[in-house]
BAFI-3210 file (N, C-alpha, C; in Angstrom, 3 decimals, decimal comma, padded with zeros to 6 digits):
// residues 32
n [1|2|3|4|5|6|7|8|9|10|11|12|13|14|15|16|17|18|19|20|21|22|23|24|25|26|27|28|29|30|31|32]
n.u [-045,326|-043,121|-043,809|-045,803|-044,844|-043,624|-045,553|-046,707|-044,573|-044,262|-046,701|-047,093|-044,898|-045,859|-047,944|-046,457|-045,080|-047,478|-048,215|-046,190|-046,084|-048,921|-048,931|-047,075|-047,993|-050,353|-049,756|-048,083|-049,832|-051,068|-049,170|-049,153]
n.v [-043,667|-041,755|-040,170|-038,750|-037,491|-035,596|-033,903|-031,945|-030,191|-029,208|-027,990|-026,134|-024,632|-023,347|-022,135|-020,113|-018,747|-017,567|-015,921|-013,910|-013,103|-012,021|-009,550|-007,975|-007,914|-006,488|-004,006|-003,383|-002,830|-000,749|001,304|001,731]
n.w [025,926|025,799|023,581|024,747|026,749|025,428|024,291|026,137|026,423|023,977|023,548|025,563|024,867|022,415|023,391|025,298|022,860|021,603|023,634|023,734|020,951|020,724|022,025|020,959|018,356|018,706|019,613|017,482|015,455|016,656|016,614|013,983]
ca.u [-044,849|-042,395|-044,413|-047,060|-044,076|-043,113|-046,556|-047,193|-043,863|-044,390|-047,930|-046,619|-043,903|-046,570|-048,671|-045,601|-045,131|-048,422|-048,264|-045,117|-046,643|-050,045|-048,628|-046,132|-048,722|-051,387|-048,803|-047,438|-051,082|-051,514|-048,317|-049,262]
ca.v [-042,483|-040,710|-039,131|-038,142|-036,500|-034,645|-033,086|-031,004|-029,182|-028,419|-027,173|-024,889|-023,906|-022,555|-021,129|-018,899|-018,109|-016,912|-014,717|-012,788|-012,392|-011,213|-007,822|-007,135|-007,891|-005,342|-002,675|-003,072|-002,294|000,642|002,206|002,049]
ca.w [026,901|025,438|022,773|025,511|027,552|024,775|023,842|026,984|026,317|022,756|023,484|026,408|023,915|021,470|024,561|025,382|021,802|021,473|024,675|023,262|019,696|020,684|022,459|019,956|017,048|019,083|019,504|015,947|014,707|017,233|016,209|012,575]
c.u [-044,267|-042,811|-045,200|-046,176|-044,010|-044,457|-046,790|-046,015|-043,867|-045,549|-047,637|-045,814|-044,738|-047,415|-047,675|-045,365|-046,186|-048,625|-047,150|-045,791|-047,737|-049,827|-047,995|-047,231|-049,905|-050,695|-048,187|-048,627|-051,289|-050,638|-048,610|-050,658]
c.v [-041,437|-039,544|-038,257|-037,245|-035,232|-033,592|-032,020|-029,548|-028,592|-027,464|-025,793|-023,915|-022,904|-021,531|-019,631|-018,141|-017,038|-015,607|-013,743|-012,357|-011,712|-009,932|-007,177|-007,016|-006,581|-004,015|-002,346|-002,386|-000,775|001,432|002,855|002,548]
c.w [026,593|024,563|023,768|026,506|026,900|024,322|024,594|026,709|024,889|022,894|024,606|025,755|023,087|022,386|024,698|024,298|021,549|022,432|024,292|022,138|020,004|021,192|021,325|018,535|017,474|018,946|018,407|015,146|015,454|016,759|014,566|012,272]
res [m|a|e|w|s|k|a|p|d|s|s|s|g|l|r|k|g|a|w|v|r|t|p|l|l|t|s|f|r|i|y|q]
***
């Protein structure tokens, strides 16, 4: 059960990272 409870946290963390990275990458490409 401990590993199962850790899975959602890691997945949500990756999703948050993707939400932050996507706009930055798109804006970076636009400026270049």
